[in-house]
C-alpha positions as CSV (number, residue, x, y, z in Angstrom):
1,M,0.0,0.0,0.0
2,P,1.5,3.4,-1.0
3,S,2.6,5.5,1.9
4,T,0.1,8.2,1.2
5,D,-2.8,5.9,1.8
6,R,-2.4,5.3,5.5
7,P,-1.8,7.4,8.6
8,H,1.8,8.1,9.7
9,P,3.4,10.1,12.5
10,R,4.0,13.8,12.0
11,P,7.3,14.6,10.4
12,R,10.1,14.9,13.0
13,S,13.1,17.0,13.1
14,Y,15.8,15.3,11.1
15,A,19.6,15.7,11.0
16,P,21.1,14.1,7.9
17,E,21.6,16.2,4.8
18,P,19.1,15.7,2.1
19,S,20.0,13.0,-0.3
20,A,18.6,10.5,-2.8
21,L,18.6,6.8,-3.3
22,L,18.3,5.1,-6.7
23,I,17.1,1.5,-6.6
24,T,18.2,0.0,-9.9
25,G,18.4,-3.3,-11.6
26,T,17.1,-5.2,-14.6
27,V,13.4,-5.2,-15.6
28,G,11.2,-7.3,-13.3
29,V,13.7,-7.4,-10.4
30,G,11.4,-5.4,-8.0
31,K,12.7,-1.9,-8.2
32,T,9.3,-0.1,-8.0
33,T,8.0,-2.4,-5.2
34,A,11.1,-1.9,-3.2
35,A,11.0,1.9,-3.6
36,E,7.3,2.1,-2.5
37,L,8.1,-0.1,0.6
38,V,11.2,2.0,1.5
39,G,8.8,5.0,1.3
40,D,6.5,3.3,3.7
41,L,9.4,2.7,6.1
42,L,10.4,6.4,5.9
43,A,6.8,7.5,6.5
44,D,6.5,5.2,9.5
45,A,9.6,6.8,10.9
46,G,8.3,10.3,10.3
47,I,11.0,11.2,7.7
48,P,9.8,13.6,4.9
49,H,10.5,12.0,1.5
50,A,9.1,11.4,-2.0
51,V,9.1,8.2,-4.1
52,L,9.6,8.6,-7.8
53,D,9.2,6.0,-10.6
54,L,11.6,7.2,-13.2
55,D,9.7,5.3,-16.0
56,G,6.7,7.5,-15.3
57,L,8.8,10.6,-15.9
58,C,9.7,9.6,-19.4
59,R,6.6,7.7,-20.6
60,A,5.8,9.4,-23.9
61,W,5.4,8.3,-27.4
62,P,7.0,8.4,-29.9
63,A,10.6,8.3,-28.6
64,P,13.2,10.1,-30.6
65,E,15.3,7.7,-32.8
66,D,18.5,8.9,-31.1
67,D,17.1,8.6,-27.6
68,P,14.9,5.4,-27.5
69,F,14.7,5.3,-23.7
70,Q,13.8,9.0,-23.4
71,Q,16.8,9.9,-21.2
72,R,16.7,13.6,-22.1
73,L,13.0,13.8,-21.2
74,L,13.6,11.9,-18.0
75,L,16.4,14.3,-16.9
76,A,14.4,17.4,-17.7
77,N,11.4,16.1,-15.8
78,L,13.5,14.9,-12.9
79,R,15.0,18.3,-12.4
80,A,11.6,19.9,-12.1
81,V,10.0,17.2,-10.0
82,A,13.0,17.1,-7.6
83,V,12.8,20.9,-7.1
84,N,9.1,20.7,-6.4
85,H,9.3,17.8,-4.0
86,R,12.1,19.5,-2.1
87,A,10.1,22.7,-1.9
88,A,7.2,20.7,-0.5
89,G,9.4,19.5,2.3
90,A,10.9,16.1,1.1
91,R,14.3,15.6,2.7
92,H,15.1,12.4,0.7
93,L,14.1,11.2,-2.7
94,V,13.7,7.5,-3.4
95,L,14.0,6.6,-7.1
96,A,13.1,3.4,-8.9
97,G,14.6,3.1,-12.3
98,V,17.4,2.1,-14.5
99,A,20.8,3.7,-14.9
100,E,23.0,1.6,-17.2
101,N,26.4,3.1,-16.4
102,A,28.2,5.6,-14.2
103,G,27.5,8.4,-16.8
104,E,23.8,7.9,-16.4
105,R,24.2,7.8,-12.6
106,N,26.1,11.1,-12.7
107,A,23.4,12.6,-14.9
108,L,20.7,11.6,-12.5
109,Q,22.7,13.0,-9.6
110,E,23.2,16.3,-11.4
111,A,19.5,16.6,-12.3
112,L,18.6,16.0,-8.6
113,S,21.2,18.4,-7.2
114,L,21.6,15.9,-4.3
115,P,24.1,13.2,-3.3
116,L,22.9,10.0,-4.9
117,R,23.4,6.5,-3.4
118,V,22.8,3.5,-5.8
119,C,21.5,0.1,-4.7
120,R,21.3,-2.5,-7.4
121,L,18.8,-5.3,-7.0
122,T,19.6,-8.7,-8.6
123,A,17.8,-12.0,-8.8
124,A,18.3,-15.3,-10.6
125,L,17.1,-14.9,-14.2
126,D,14.4,-17.6,-13.9
127,T,13.1,-15.7,-10.8
128,V,13.0,-12.5,-12.8
129,H,11.2,-14.3,-15.7
130,T,8.6,-15.7,-13.3
131,R,8.0,-12.2,-11.9
132,L,7.7,-10.7,-15.4
133,R,5.2,-13.4,-16.4
134,H,3.1,-12.7,-13.3
135,R,3.3,-8.9,-13.9
136,H,2.2,-9.3,-17.6
137,E,-0.8,-11.6,-16.9
138,G,-3.7,-10.2,-18.8
139,D,-1.5,-7.6,-20.4
140,H,-3.2,-5.5,-23.1
141,D,0.0,-5.6,-25.1
142,P,1.1,-9.3,-25.4
143,A,4.2,-8.4,-27.4
144,S,5.7,-6.6,-24.4
145,L,6.3,-9.8,-22.4
146,P,8.8,-11.4,-24.9
147,W,10.6,-8.0,-25.1
148,H,10.9,-7.8,-21.3
149,L,12.0,-11.4,-21.0
150,D,14.8,-10.8,-23.5
151,R,15.7,-7.4,-22.0
152,A,16.0,-8.9,-18.5
153,G,19.1,-10.9,-19.3
154,Q,20.6,-8.3,-21.6
155,L,20.3,-5.5,-19.0
156,D,21.6,-7.7,-16.2
157,L,24.8,-8.2,-18.2
158,V,25.1,-4.5,-18.9
159,L,24.8,-3.7,-15.2
160,D,27.3,-6.5,-14.3
161,Q,29.9,-4.9,-16.6
162,A,29.2,-1.3,-15.5
163,A,29.6,-2.2,-11.8
164,F,28.8,1.3,-10.5
165,A,26.3,0.6,-7.7
166,D,27.3,1.4,-4.1
167,D,25.4,-1.7,-2.9
168,T,24.1,-4.8,-4.5
169,L,21.4,-7.0,-3.1
170,D,20.3,-10.5,-4.4
171,T,16.5,-10.6,-4.0
172,T,16.0,-14.1,-5.2
173,Q,15.1,-15.6,-1.8
174,L,13.8,-12.4,-0.1
175,T,10.3,-11.0,0.4
176,P,9.6,-7.5,-0.9
177,E,9.5,-6.3,2.8
178,A,12.9,-7.8,3.5
179,V,14.3,-6.2,0.4
180,A,13.0,-2.8,1.4
181,A,14.3,-3.1,4.9
182,T,17.8,-4.0,3.7
183,V,17.8,-1.3,1.0
184,A,16.7,1.3,3.6
185,E,19.5,0.2,5.9
186,T,22.1,1.1,3.2
187,T,21.0,4.8,3.4
188,G,21.4,5.3,7.1
189,W,18.3,7.5,7.0
190,L,16.5,5.5,9.6
191,H,19.2,5.6,12.2
192,H,19.1,9.3,13.0
193,R,16.7,10.1,15.8
């Protein structure tokens, strides 16, 4: 359940400097679910934050031929959204999305104007494929499942070679709640009282 749908304590005074966390990994590994649950943990602790799905910031059609994943649009929108969330009181931004290399990580950090920590989620490819099949059940676009199944392995190799994450977490045997708790731990945000 998204953090905005349930009561939480009032925001408390909070010491750490504002910063951001990118939860990245291949398609179907659980980035968005983990980000939402990290948001719930922060809300439960009274820590002002925002959760952003990077795919939603660049979902537009058609994509330019020279920018098929809409990175320019993503960065432009992220700049504006980050400013707005910070102005509304968010101390930390939790991002779910893909950065394929250190250059993309740096571009995200520049757009945010915040220090950015990166946590990569991994899982066994058969586990990712199972999650993708479950996610695409009844999909209105049946051609998207084969693309995502192919992309999962390809993107995992790209991320293995890039090796730019600060932390890596194998989620194969973990519940979404355990993933979120472990990811949140990497930030240190929950330890400041």
